[in-house]
C-alpha positions as CSV (number, residue, x, y, z in Angstrom):
1,M,146.6,162.4,175.7
2,K,146.5,163.0,179.4
3,M,149.1,161.0,181.3
4,T,147.6,158.9,184.1
5,L,148.9,156.2,186.4
6,E,146.5,153.6,184.8
7,K,147.8,154.4,181.3
8,I,151.5,154.5,182.0
9,S,151.7,151.5,184.4
10,P,151.4,148.7,181.7
11,Y,154.1,150.3,179.6
12,L,156.5,150.7,182.5
13,A,155.9,147.2,183.8
14,K,156.6,145.7,180.4
15,S,159.8,147.8,179.9
16,L,161.0,146.6,183.3
17,G,159.9,143.0,182.9
18,M,157.6,143.2,185.9
19,P,154.0,142.4,186.5
20,D,151.7,145.5,186.8
21,E,150.8,144.7,190.3
22,A,154.5,144.6,191.4
23,L,155.1,148.3,190.6
24,A,153.4,149.6,193.7
25,Q,155.0,147.0,195.8
26,S,158.4,148.0,194.5
27,F,157.9,151.7,195.5
28,A,158.1,152.5,199.2
29,P,159.7,155.0,201.7
30,A,163.4,154.3,202.2
31,T,164.9,153.0,205.4
32,R,168.2,153.8,207.0
33,E,169.7,150.6,205.4
34,D,169.0,152.2,202.0
35,L,171.1,155.3,202.7
36,D,174.5,154.1,201.4
37,E,172.9,152.7,198.2
38,L,171.1,156.1,197.6
39,V,174.4,157.9,198.0
40,R,176.0,155.6,195.4
41,L,173.1,156.2,193.0
42,R,173.4,159.9,193.4
43,L,177.2,159.8,193.0
44,S,176.8,157.9,189.7
45,L,174.5,160.7,188.4
46,F,176.9,163.4,189.6
47,E,179.7,161.5,187.8
48,G,181.4,160.8,191.1
49,D,181.6,164.4,192.2
50,A,178.8,165.3,194.5
51,P,178.7,169.1,195.3
52,W,178.4,168.5,199.1
53,D,178.7,165.8,201.7
54,D,175.9,163.9,200.1
55,K,175.3,161.4,203.0
56,R,175.2,164.1,205.6
57,Y,172.8,166.1,203.3
58,L,170.4,163.2,202.8
59,D,170.5,162.4,206.5
60,W,169.5,166.0,207.3
61,R,166.9,166.3,204.5
62,Y,164.9,163.1,205.0
63,N,163.7,160.7,207.7
64,F,164.6,157.1,207.0
65,D,162.2,155.3,209.2
66,G,160.5,153.5,206.3
67,T,157.0,154.7,207.2
68,G,156.6,157.9,205.2
69,T,154.7,159.5,208.1
70,E,157.5,161.8,209.1
71,R,157.8,165.3,207.8
72,N,160.3,164.4,205.0
73,C,161.0,161.1,203.4
74,M,162.6,159.6,200.3
75,W,160.6,157.1,198.3
76,V,162.6,154.5,196.4
77,F,161.8,152.2,193.5
78,R,163.5,148.8,193.6
79,K,164.0,146.2,190.8
80,E,165.2,142.9,192.1
81,S,166.3,144.6,195.4
82,K,168.3,147.2,193.5
83,I,167.3,150.9,193.8
84,I,166.8,152.2,190.3
85,G,164.8,155.4,191.1
86,C,163.9,157.7,194.0
87,L,161.7,160.7,194.7
88,G,162.1,162.8,197.9
89,I,159.2,164.7,199.4
90,E,158.9,167.3,202.1
91,N,155.6,167.4,204.0
92,V,154.5,171.1,204.4
93,N,151.5,173.2,205.2
94,L,150.5,175.3,202.2
95,H,149.3,178.7,203.4
96,L,146.5,180.3,201.5
97,P,145.2,183.6,202.9
98,G,142.9,182.5,205.7
99,T,143.6,178.8,205.6
100,L,146.3,176.1,205.8
101,I,146.3,173.0,203.5
102,P,148.5,169.9,204.1
103,A,150.7,169.4,201.1
104,C,154.0,167.9,200.0
105,K,156.9,169.4,198.0
106,A,158.5,167.0,195.5
107,M,162.3,167.1,195.4
108,D,165.4,165.1,194.4
109,I,163.9,162.8,191.7
110,L,166.5,160.5,190.2
111,V,166.4,157.5,187.9
112,D,169.3,155.1,187.3
113,P,170.7,155.9,183.8
114,E,170.3,152.3,182.8
115,F,166.5,152.7,183.1
116,D,166.1,156.3,182.0
117,G,163.5,157.0,179.3
118,R,161.1,154.2,180.3
119,G,158.6,156.5,182.1
120,L,159.8,155.6,185.7
121,G,160.1,159.3,186.7
122,A,156.6,160.1,185.4
123,W,155.2,156.9,187.1
124,M,156.7,157.9,190.5
125,N,155.1,161.3,190.3
126,L,151.8,159.9,189.3
127,Y,151.9,157.3,192.1
128,L,152.5,160.0,194.7
129,M,149.6,162.0,193.2
130,S,147.3,159.1,194.1
131,I,148.4,159.5,197.7
132,Y,148.9,163.2,198.3
133,P,146.0,165.7,197.6
134,V,148.4,168.6,196.9
135,I,152.0,168.4,195.5
136,I,154.3,171.3,194.9
137,V,157.4,171.4,192.6
138,V,159.8,174.3,192.7
139,G,162.1,174.7,189.7
140,S,162.9,172.5,186.7
141,N,165.7,171.7,184.2
142,E,165.8,170.8,180.5
143,N,165.0,167.1,181.2
144,S,162.1,167.7,183.6
145,H,160.4,170.8,182.4
146,S,158.2,169.2,179.7
147,L,157.2,166.4,182.0
148,L,156.2,168.8,184.8
149,M,154.2,170.8,182.3
150,R,152.2,167.7,181.5
151,L,151.7,166.5,185.0
152,F,151.3,169.8,187.0
153,H,149.8,173.2,186.7
154,Q,152.4,176.0,186.4
155,I,151.5,178.9,188.6
156,S,154.2,181.4,187.5
157,H,157.9,182.2,187.9
158,T,159.7,184.1,190.7
159,R,161.3,187.3,189.8
160,I,164.9,188.3,190.8
161,F,165.6,191.8,192.1
162,K,169.2,192.8,192.0
163,L,170.9,195.7,193.8
164,P,174.4,196.6,192.6
165,V,176.4,198.0,195.5
166,R,179.8,197.8,193.8
167,S,180.4,198.1,190.1
168,C,183.7,196.3,189.6
169,Q,182.3,192.9,188.6
170,F,179.9,194.4,186.1
171,L,182.6,196.6,184.5
172,Q,185.0,193.8,184.3
173,K,182.7,191.8,182.1
174,G,182.5,194.6,179.6
175,L,186.0,196.0,179.8
176,K,187.8,192.6,179.9
177,S,190.5,194.0,182.2
178,S,190.5,193.8,186.0
179,L,193.0,196.7,186.3
180,L,190.9,199.0,184.1
181,S,187.7,198.0,185.8
182,S,189.2,198.7,189.2
183,V,190.1,202.2,188.2
184,V,186.8,203.0,186.4
185,S,184.7,201.5,189.2
186,V,185.7,204.2,191.7
187,P,183.5,207.0,190.2
188,F,180.7,204.5,189.5
189,D,180.8,203.3,193.2
190,L,180.6,206.9,194.3
191,L,177.5,207.4,192.1
192,L,175.9,204.3,193.5
193,S,176.6,205.4,197.1
194,A,175.2,208.9,196.4
195,R,172.1,207.3,194.8
196,R,171.5,205.2,197.9
197,K,171.8,208.1,200.2
198,L,169.5,210.2,198.1
199,Q,166.8,207.5,197.8
200,W,167.1,206.2,201.4
201,G,167.8,209.2,203.5
202,R,169.7,208.2,206.6
203,L,169.1,205.4,209.0
204,G,168.0,206.7,212.3
205,K,170.6,206.9,215.0
206,D,168.7,204.4,217.1
207,V,168.7,201.8,214.3
208,S,171.3,199.0,214.5
209,T,171.9,195.6,213.0
210,R,173.7,192.5,214.2
211,E,174.1,188.9,213.3
212,L,172.0,186.4,215.3
213,S,173.2,182.9,216.2
214,V,169.6,181.5,216.2
215,I,166.3,182.4,214.7
216,P,164.5,184.2,217.6
217,P,161.2,182.8,218.8
218,Y,159.9,186.4,218.5
219,I,159.8,185.8,214.8
220,A,156.4,184.3,215.1
221,Q,155.0,187.7,216.1
222,L,156.5,189.4,213.0
223,K,154.8,189.8,209.6
224,S,156.3,187.6,206.8
225,G,157.1,189.1,203.5
226,R,155.1,186.2,202.0
227,E,151.9,186.3,204.0
228,D,149.8,187.9,201.2
229,Q,150.6,185.0,198.9
230,T,150.0,181.3,198.7
231,C,153.2,179.9,200.2
232,I,154.8,177.3,202.4
233,Q,154.1,178.1,206.0
234,R,157.2,179.5,207.7
235,S,157.2,178.3,211.3
236,L,160.1,178.7,213.7
237,E,160.7,174.9,213.5
238,Y,160.8,175.0,209.7
239,L,163.1,178.0,209.5
240,T,165.5,176.6,212.1
241,W,165.6,173.2,210.2
242,R,165.9,174.8,206.8
243,Y,168.6,177.5,207.5
244,V,170.3,176.9,210.9
245,N,170.7,173.1,210.7
246,N,171.4,173.0,207.0
247,P,174.7,171.2,206.2
248,R,174.8,172.1,202.6
249,R,175.6,175.8,203.1
250,E,175.8,178.4,205.8
251,F,173.2,181.1,206.1
252,T,173.3,184.4,208.0
253,V,170.5,185.6,210.3
254,I,170.4,189.4,210.6
255,G,168.4,191.2,213.2
256,V,167.5,194.9,212.8
257,F,166.8,196.8,216.0
258,K,165.3,200.2,216.7
259,G,166.6,201.0,220.1
260,K,166.4,197.8,222.0
261,D,163.4,196.5,220.1
262,L,163.8,193.9,217.3
263,V,161.9,195.3,214.4
264,G,162.8,192.7,211.7
265,V,164.8,189.7,210.7
266,T,166.3,188.6,207.4
267,I,167.9,185.3,206.5
268,C,170.6,185.6,203.9
269,H,173.3,183.6,202.0
270,L,176.6,185.2,201.1
271,S,178.4,183.4,198.2
272,L,181.6,183.8,196.3
273,P,181.1,183.0,192.6
274,E,184.2,181.4,191.2
275,S,183.9,183.2,187.9
276,T,184.1,186.7,189.3
277,Q,185.4,186.3,192.8
278,Q,183.0,189.0,193.9
279,P,180.8,188.2,196.9
280,E,177.1,188.1,196.1
281,A,174.4,188.0,198.8
282,T,170.8,186.7,198.5
283,I,168.1,187.7,200.9
284,L,165.9,184.6,201.2
285,E,163.4,185.3,204.0
286,W,162.3,188.5,205.8
287,F,160.0,189.3,208.7
288,F,159.2,192.7,210.0
289,M,157.1,194.5,212.7
290,E,153.8,196.2,212.0
291,D,152.6,198.4,214.8
292,G,150.2,200.9,213.2
293,T,152.5,203.8,213.7
294,G,153.0,204.5,210.0
295,I,156.7,203.5,210.1
296,N,157.7,201.4,207.1
297,Y,159.5,198.7,209.0
298,Q,159.9,196.6,205.9
299,A,162.0,199.3,204.2
300,L,163.9,199.9,207.4
301,L,164.6,196.1,207.6
302,F,166.0,196.0,204.1
303,Q,168.1,199.2,204.6
304,G,169.7,197.7,207.7
305,S,170.3,194.3,206.1
306,I,171.7,195.8,202.9
307,S,174.1,198.0,205.0
308,F,175.2,194.8,207.0
309,L,175.8,192.8,203.8
310,M,177.7,195.7,202.2
311,A,180.0,195.8,205.3
312,K,180.6,192.0,204.7
313,G,181.8,192.8,201.2
314,A,178.8,192.0,199.1
315,C,179.0,193.5,195.6
316,T,175.5,192.5,194.6
317,I,172.4,191.8,196.7
318,N,169.6,189.7,195.3
319,V,166.0,189.1,196.3
320,E,163.8,186.4,194.6
321,T,160.1,186.8,195.2
322,Y,156.6,187.0,193.8
323,C,155.5,189.4,196.6
324,N,153.8,192.3,194.8
325,S,153.5,194.3,198.0
326,C,157.4,194.5,198.2
327,H,157.9,196.0,194.7
328,D,157.6,199.6,195.7
329,N,160.1,199.2,198.5
330,F,162.5,197.4,196.2
331,H,162.4,200.1,193.6
332,H,162.8,202.8,196.3
333,L,165.9,201.0,197.6
334,G,167.5,200.9,194.1
335,F,166.8,197.3,193.1
336,I,166.6,196.4,189.4
337,V,164.1,193.8,188.1
338,R,165.9,191.1,186.3
339,D,164.8,188.0,184.5
340,M,162.3,185.5,185.8
341,A,163.8,182.7,187.8
342,L,162.3,179.5,189.2
343,P,159.0,178.2,187.8
344,F,156.5,176.9,190.4
345,F,154.2,173.9,189.7
346,V,151.3,172.6,191.7
347,Y,149.1,169.5,191.5
348,V,145.7,169.6,193.3
349,K,143.5,166.5,193.3
350,D,140.3,168.3,194.4
351,N,138.7,170.5,191.8
352,E,137.2,173.0,194.2
353,L,140.5,173.2,196.1
354,R,142.4,173.6,192.8
355,D,140.5,176.8,192.0
356,G,141.6,178.3,195.3
357,V,145.2,177.3,195.1
358,T,145.8,178.3,191.5
359,F,144.0,181.6,191.9
360,F,147.0,182.9,193.9
361,R,150.6,183.1,193.0
362,L,152.8,180.6,194.8
363,C,155.9,182.0,196.5
């Protein structure tokens, strides 16, 4: 049976002891006065241990003006003035080749444990579907996956490409000895280095890399590695908000230059996994020049960025993407295709628009 707002509302209203018509009145964009209560709700679900400064994160992620007209907002569901559920959305432009479509990305859905299992999470999603013509969801967990499969259309999964640049952490898992893995890793690392030199050749003498303090406005003139896909539009404003002003973690912006000319930019995250204590880098965004000269600036960009991250101590470099046009470059650079990662879901109200959106892979 297809789940609809009309079908689920009477059951939810009965389970909450509320009239049907009170449900919509109880669900509205949050105001700044709700921020402390939202933090308490999230802390209760995190068992008192939020993984970051939660209030600062929420204040960055959402606008709390109570109108829902700003780019990002948190919708909250109240029962007798107490917040028992919330669903955050990020208003975005969905880029299809040749057109832009206003959409929203659903995030941060939470339900008070006391009211879990009554259909509130599904109802909040369905209510927003009645307002927004296109909704995107990125990722799922064991609790949400079956619900998302019923409410949304799954486009596909991202794929993870991994580049091992130092072998110690991989050998340590198999050898169970840090000392032995340190010794054995020496010849393995020499082989990895020789393989890179053989596959890449040498970077030109006039190619250099450096860390940038801001995302340069010139990025708007570069080609995105995602432009041949259905994707969220990457504007300078969005990238600056998402990566430069993000309080949750720090990101590194790498510029690759040929002579004095900026030929590409990558945005990366360098992390230190607690289990291995080996730095791992992820390339999240990449933009590169195309000038018709036949130079593969995308490959040049990745070579320069990988060299930069290796100098920072990265033992593994990851890229997560759908972008089929990048696969040849990744293989040439020595990346290995690993398991599928995040699933992507989309809801499109209009049938004709749905055919266009679901035809392409979302990345």
